[in-house]
C-alpha positions, 0 to 999 in steps of 0.5 A, a space after each residue: 105594463 110588463 108581463 110577469 113571467 110565471 116562476 115556480 114548478 108546476 104540479 106535474 113536476 112536483 108529483 114526478 119528483 115525489 115519485 122518484 124520491 119515493 122509489 129511492 127511499 123504498 129501495 134503501 129501506 128494502 136493502 136495509 131490511 134484507 141486510 138485517 135479516 141476513 145478519 140475524 141468520 148468520 148470527 143464529 148459524 154462528 151461535 149454533 156452531 158455537 154450541 155444537 163445538 162446545 158439545 164436541 169439547 165436552 165429548 173430548 173431555 169425557 172420553 180423554 181417559 176412556 178405558 175399553 168397555 167402560 161407560 162415560 157420560 157428557 157433563 154439558 148443558 146447552 143454552 136454552 133453546 138448543 136441542 142436542 142429539 148424538 149417535 154412534 156408528 156402533 150404537 154405544 152412544 145415545 147423546 149423553 152417555 156411551 161405552 168406550 170402544 175396544 182398543 182396536 176399534 174407533 167409535 164414530 160419534 155424530 153430535 148434532 145441535 138444533 135451535 129454533 129458527 136455525 139450521 142444525 149444525 153437526 160434527 163427527 168425532 172419532 172416539 178411541 180407547 187410549 
């Protein structure tokens, strides 16, 4: 009678193979989750940047025909979930309306936008009376 050789894998080989595959899959899932979070964070920052630039464009339009000591107001409504704030170095702007500076001066206006779950974005503008 010939002896049959044992063919196949032992239990320890199967367990080690499963462990190696599990570690590889866990690393893949972790990297995909990290990439997804990073992408979402970048998207929120980009959206906030777009809103602050739209706010600045509204400011430019409001003050384009500015006359010294004349009031102006912004006609900009942000998307839902965004908070607008604004201030001027001379205190003549409250985020929505202001007073044009004298002909020889420049009003530095800081516009800020903040959204839930995103870092605030801000921009500075110089308002001059033409």
